[in-house]
C-alpha positions in Angstrom: 131.5 73.8 72.8 129.4 71.3 74.8 125.8 70.7 73.6 122.9 69.9 76.0 119.3 68.8 75.2 116.5 69.7 77.6 112.7 70.2 77.7 112.8 73.5 79.5 115.6 76.0 79.8 115.2 78.6 82.6 117.4 81.7 82.4 117.8 83.1 85.9 117.8 81.5 89.4 115.8 84.1 91.3 112.3 83.8 92.7 110.6 83.4 89.3 113.3 81.2 87.8 113.3 78.8 90.7 109.5 78.6 90.6 109.6 77.9 86.9 112.3 75.2 87.3 110.4 73.4 90.1 107.1 73.6 88.2 108.7 72.1 85.1 110.3 69.3 87.0 107.0 68.6 88.9 105.4 68.2 85.5 107.8 65.4 84.7 110.0 67.4 82.3 113.8 67.7 82.1 114.8 71.3 83.1 118.0 73.3 83.2 118.4 76.5 85.2 121.1 78.9 84.1 122.5 81.7 86.3 125.4 84.1 85.5 125.4 86.1 88.7 125.3 85.4 92.4 122.7 83.0 93.7 120.2 84.6 95.9 117.0 86.5 95.0 116.7 90.3 94.6 114.3 90.2 97.5 116.8 88.5 99.9 120.0 90.1 98.7 119.2 93.8 97.9 115.4 94.2 98.2 112.7 93.5 100.6 114.6 91.8 103.4 117.6 94.1 103.9 115.4 97.1 103.5 113.1 95.9 106.3 116.2 95.3 108.4 117.2 98.9 107.9 113.7 100.1 108.6 113.6 98.1 111.8 116.7 99.8 113.0 115.3 103.2 112.0 112.0 102.5 113.9 114.0 101.6 117.0 116.0 104.8 116.8 112.8 106.9 116.2 110.9 105.3 119.1 113.9 105.9 121.5 113.9 109.5 120.7 110.2 110.2 120.6 108.9 109.0 123.9 108.3 112.4 125.5 104.6 112.7 124.5 104.0 109.5 126.4 105.9 110.8 129.4 108.9 108.6 128.5 112.2 110.6 128.5 115.7 109.5 127.4 118.4 111.5 129.2 120.8 112.8 126.6 120.9 112.2 122.9 120.0 108.9 121.3 123.2 107.5 119.8 123.2 105.6 116.6 126.2 103.5 115.8 126.2 103.2 112.0 128.6 100.4 111.9 126.6 98.3 114.3 123.4 99.1 112.3 124.9 98.0 109.0 126.6 95.0 110.6 123.2 93.6 111.6 121.6 94.5 108.3 124.3 92.6 106.4 124.5 89.7 108.8 120.8 89.0 108.8 120.6 89.7 105.0 123.3 87.1 104.5 121.2 84.7 106.6 118.2 85.1 104.4 120.3 84.8 101.2 121.8 81.6 102.7 118.3 80.0 102.8 117.9 80.8 99.1 121.3 79.5 98.3 120.5 76.3 100.2 117.5 75.8 98.0 119.6 76.3 94.9 122.2 73.8 96.1 119.5 71.2 96.6 118.9 71.2 92.8 120.8 68.4 91.1 124.2 69.5 89.7 123.3 68.3 86.2 120.3 70.7 86.2 122.4 73.8 87.0 124.6 75.7 84.6 126.7 78.7 85.5 127.2 81.5 82.9 125.3 84.1 80.9 122.8 82.9 78.4 122.0 84.5 75.0 119.6 83.4 72.3 120.9 81.9 69.1 117.3 81.2 68.1 113.9 80.8 69.9 115.0 77.5 71.3 118.8 77.5 71.1 120.8 79.2 73.8 124.6 79.8 74.1 126.0 80.0 77.6 129.1 82.1 77.6 131.4 80.2 75.1 131.2 76.8 76.7 127.7 75.3 76.2 125.0 75.3 73.6 121.5 74.3 74.9 118.8 73.0 72.6 115.4 73.3 74.4 111.8 72.7 73.6 110.9 75.8 75.5 112.6 78.7 77.3 111.6 80.7 80.4 113.2 84.1 80.8 113.4 85.0 84.5 116.4 87.4 84.5 114.9 89.9 87.0 115.5 93.6 87.0 118.2 96.1 87.6 118.1 99.7 88.9 117.3 102.3 86.2 119.8 105.2 86.3 119.1 108.3 84.1 122.2 109.3 82.1 122.6 112.7 83.8 123.6 110.9 87.1 126.3 108.8 85.5 128.9 111.6 85.9 128.7 111.3 89.6 130.9 108.1 89.5 131.2 106.4 92.9 129.2 109.1 94.6 126.2 107.6 92.8 124.5 104.7 94.6 121.4 102.6 94.0 119.5 100.6 96.5 121.7 97.5 95.8 124.8 99.5 97.0 123.3 100.7 100.3 123.2 97.2 101.8 126.9 96.8 101.3 127.8 99.9 103.3 130.0 99.3 106.3 128.8 102.5 108.0 126.2 105.1 107.6 127.1 108.3 105.6 126.5 111.7 107.1 124.3 112.9 104.2 122.4 111.5 101.2 120.4 113.2 98.4 117.6 110.8 97.4 116.2 111.1 93.9 112.8 109.4 93.5 110.1 109.2 96.3 108.8 105.8 95.1 108.8 102.7 97.2 112.6 102.4 97.4 113.3 106.2 97.8 110.7 106.6 100.6 111.7 103.5 102.5 115.4 104.1 102.4 115.2 107.9 102.6 113.0 107.9 105.8 115.1 105.1 107.4 118.4 107.0 106.8 116.8 110.2 108.2 115.7 108.4 111.3 119.2 107.0 111.8 120.6 110.5 111.8 121.6 110.9 108.2 120.9 114.3 106.7 118.5 113.5 103.9 116.8 115.4 101.1 114.3 113.5 98.9 113.5 115.0 95.4 110.8 113.8 93.1 109.1 114.8 89.8 105.5 115.2 88.9 104.3 115.1 92.5 104.4 111.3 92.8 104.6 109.8 96.3 105.0 106.1 96.8 102.7 105.2 93.9 99.6 106.7 95.4 97.3 108.2 92.7 94.4 109.4 94.9 95.1 113.1 95.4 93.7 113.3 98.9 95.5 110.2 100.1 98.7 111.4 98.5 98.4 114.8 100.1 98.0 113.2 103.6 101.0 111.1 103.1 103.1 114.0 101.8 102.1 116.1 104.8 103.1 113.3 107.2 106.5 112.8 105.6 107.3 116.5 105.3 106.8 116.8 109.1 109.7 114.4 109.6 112.2 114.9 106.7 112.7 117.0 103.6 110.5 115.8 100.7 109.7 117.7 97.6 107.7 115.4 95.2 107.7 118.0 92.5 111.2 119.3 92.9 113.1 121.8 90.7 116.6 120.4 90.8 118.7 122.8 88.7 122.0 121.0 88.8 123.6 117.8 90.2 127.4 117.6 89.8 130.4 115.9 91.3 132.5 118.2 93.6 135.5 116.4 94.8 134.3 113.4 96.9 130.9 114.9 97.3 127.7 115.5 95.3 126.7 119.1 94.8 123.0 119.7 94.3 121.5 123.1 93.3 117.8 123.2 93.7 114.8 125.5 94.4 113.6 124.7 97.9 110.0 124.4 99.1 110.1 128.0 100.3 111.0 129.0 96.7 114.5 130.0 97.4 117.5 128.7 95.5 119.9 126.5 97.6 123.1 124.6 97.1 123.9 121.6 99.3 126.6 119.0 99.3 126.0 115.3 100.1 128.2 112.2 100.6 126.0 110.3 98.1 123.2 110.6 95.6 120.9 107.7 96.0 119.1 107.3 92.7 115.8 105.5 93.2 114.1 106.3 90.0 112.8 102.8 89.4 114.0 99.5 88.0 114.0 98.1 84.5 113.8 94.5 83.1 117.3 93.0 83.0 117.3 91.8 79.4 120.3 93.5 77.8 122.6 90.5 77.3 120.0 88.0 76.0 120.4 88.9 72.2 116.6 89.0 71.9 117.1 90.2 68.3 117.9 86.6 67.4 114.4 85.5 68.4 111.0 85.9 66.8 109.8 88.0 69.7 108.1 91.3 69.2 109.4 93.9 71.7 107.6 96.8 73.3 109.1 100.3 73.3 110.9 99.4 76.5 112.6 96.4 74.9 110.5 93.9 76.8 108.9 91.0 74.8 105.2 91.4 74.4 103.5 88.6 76.3 100.2 87.4 77.8 100.2 88.2 81.6 97.9 85.2 82.3 99.9 82.5 80.4 103.2 84.3 80.5 103.8 83.2 76.9 105.6 85.7 74.7 103.6 86.0 71.5 103.2 82.6 69.8 106.8 81.6 70.5 107.9 78.7 72.8 109.3 81.4 75.1 107.8 82.5 78.4 108.8 85.5 80.6 108.2 85.7 84.4 108.9 87.9 87.3 110.6 91.3 87.2 111.9 90.5 83.7 108.5 91.2 82.2 108.2 94.6 83.9 104.7 94.1 85.1 104.4 93.6 88.9 107.9 93.6 90.5 106.8 91.9 93.7 108.1 88.7 95.3 104.7 86.9 95.5 103.8 87.9 92.0 107.2 86.6 90.7 106.6 83.3 92.5 103.2 82.9 91.0 104.5 83.9 87.5 107.4 81.5 87.7 105.0 78.6 88.5 102.6 79.5 85.7 105.4 80.0 83.2 107.1 76.7 84.2 103.9 74.7 84.0 103.1 76.2 80.6 106.6 75.7 79.3 106.4 72.1 80.4 103.1 71.5 78.6 103.7 73.6 75.5 101.9 73.9 73.1 99.0 73.2 75.5 99.1 76.6 77.3 96.5 77.8 79.7 95.9 80.9 81.8 97.1 80.8 85.4 95.2 82.2 88.3 96.3 85.6 89.3 95.8 87.1 92.8 94.2 90.4 93.7 96.7 93.2 93.1 98.3 94.6 96.3 101.3 96.8 96.9 102.8 98.1 100.2 105.4 100.8 101.0 106.9 100.1 104.5 107.3 103.7 105.4 105.7 105.5 108.4 102.9 106.1 107.7 102.7 103.0 105.5 101.3 103.3 102.0 99.3 100.7 100.2 97.2 100.2 97.0 94.8 97.3 96.6 92.8 96.3 93.5 92.0 99.1 90.9 93.8 102.3 91.8 92.1 105.6 91.8 93.5 106.8 88.5 92.1 103.8 86.7 88.5 103.9 88.0 85.9 105.0 85.3 84.5 108.4 86.3 80.9 108.3 87.6 80.8 104.5 88.2 82.0 104.3 91.8 81.7 105.8 95.2 84.5 106.6 97.6 84.4 105.7 101.3 86.9 107.5 103.5 88.4 107.8 106.9 91.0 110.2 108.3 93.3 108.5 110.8 93.8 111.8 112.6 91.0 111.0 115.1 90.8 107.3 114.8 90.8 105.9 118.3 93.6 103.2 118.3 95.8 105.3 116.0 95.6 108.3 118.3 96.4 106.1 121.4 99.6 105.0 119.7 100.3 108.6 118.3 100.3 107.0 114.9 97.2 109.1 113.9 98.4 110.3 110.5 97.1 109.5 107.0 93.9 108.7 105.1 92.1 105.6 103.7 89.9 105.6 100.7 87.9 102.5 99.6 86.2 102.4 96.2 83.0 100.5 95.4 80.8 100.1 92.4 78.0 102.6 92.7 75.3 100.3 91.4 76.2 97.0 93.0 78.4 97.9 96.0 81.1 95.5 94.9 84.4 96.4 96.4 86.8 97.6 93.7 90.0 98.8 95.4 91.6 101.1 97.9 94.5 103.5 98.4 95.7 104.3 101.8 98.3 106.0 104.0 98.2 105.2 107.7 99.5 103.1 110.6 100.4 99.5 109.7 98.1 99.5 106.7 100.0 96.5 105.4 97.4 94.6 107.5 94.4 96.5 106.2 95.7 95.9 102.6 95.7 92.2 103.2 92.1 92.2 104.5 91.0 94.3 101.5 92.9 92.1 99.0 91.3 89.0 100.4 87.8 90.7 100.2 88.5 91.7 96.6 89.6 88.2 95.6 86.3 86.9 97.1 84.3 89.4 95.1 82.7 90.9 98.2 80.5 94.0 98.4 81.2 96.7 101.0 77.9 95.7 102.7 79.1 92.1 103.0 82.5 93.3 104.3 80.7 95.2 107.0 79.2 91.9 108.3 82.7 90.7 109.1 83.9 91.0 112.8 85.7 94.1 114.0 87.3 94.1 117.4 87.7 97.2 119.6 89.9 99.1 119.9 91.9 98.4 116.7 93.0 100.3 113.6 90.7 98.1 111.6 87.8 100.1 113.0 89.0 102.9 110.7 88.5 100.6 107.8 85.0 100.0 109.0 84.3 103.7 109.0 85.4 104.0 105.4 83.3 100.9 104.4 80.2 102.4 106.2 80.7 105.6 104.2 80.9 103.8 100.9 77.9 101.5 101.8 75.8 104.5 102.7 76.5 106.1 99.3 75.6 102.9 97.5 72.3 102.7 99.3 71.5 106.3 98.6 72.2 105.8 94.9 69.9 102.8 94.9 67.1 104.7 96.6 67.4 107.5 94.1 67.1 105.1 91.2 64.1 103.4 92.9 62.4 106.8 93.4 63.1 107.8 89.9 61.5 104.7 88.6 
């Protein structure tokens, strides 16, 4: 058993782990980065990048087959070659992964260790059975893994998660998708547009993380016009039937149906990947999900010399958040016990479906009742959206009733990834809806829809102010 001494030990070489390692080294400390799996981040290998590649193919297929309203006609049926689709997805995915691997390879060999780490104590790690590491501090950056409810386990190799989809050589003929969250909606709609028979089943009515009932309803209506989606499904039975999956469910028309699918894609969320760390050997206090309790601004777990960053802490499983958290955790690990809060950015989340979904700042379900106003726009008649025949969805902006300060937004609509950025920037600047309306809006653009919603909110703020003044 080899013994190594280091200032900072980082477990995991994903986005957060690499950020933590670089921050620790930049602070002048000796750092080791430990990885037991493949190099390459979740985003590059099985997350954001390959999913966008599949979405791009799906958008091309959809556009080719839906030109008639513009007077553009394709003679015959649009043909999708599944092998060619997946070949490009995997080829380009591997290119993105390659960039990440190059970054890891640039790390000095003496700073990298292959193997799976587990805690012996707060500051002692054992890597497989070959190395023991004694560190001043440790950063946990082990990422996340798909969460698969036990009832699906009996499906064997007919059960797939998003990680598996991007290793397919060809497209299947049919897929049952369980979970209309970010992953389920993006992959479900993409597969449907590529000619796969798709059924998407959810529970509790959730659609892509949208909590505002009106926005959620507009999104659901748009999706249901294109593919089967039941966000509050009654799935009676899911079983293996030979090489297929048999699903018995109550359909939207309230009739009982039985269908067979090539695969069941379980997209019911991801969980922190902490199982093999032997956290019971540390002083850490764990929450009911088995994740160490920690401060989201310092990333320190309790009072221990341990920090946790990225998907491993189960907070905001987004690449830009993981990068920020890795940097903050690495800096604090390097300077421990002198720990300070890091700067966090305005919250923002996007679903790259069509229409796209986005949430910025405080979501609807966390706004204190009676303290805010809602400005709204329906994209159905928004000029540029109608020109492009992308006029589906709804945008709600929330502002403090008394001050007009912008609080957050939920939206479903055309390319709202761009509106989400404008709103997140405005939120981080602490702007009011009145001040936001002083910003330039070109014509004709989808952003004019945002201006409509901001005007609505601003008018309500002004009306509330007049009522208070008159009452006084």
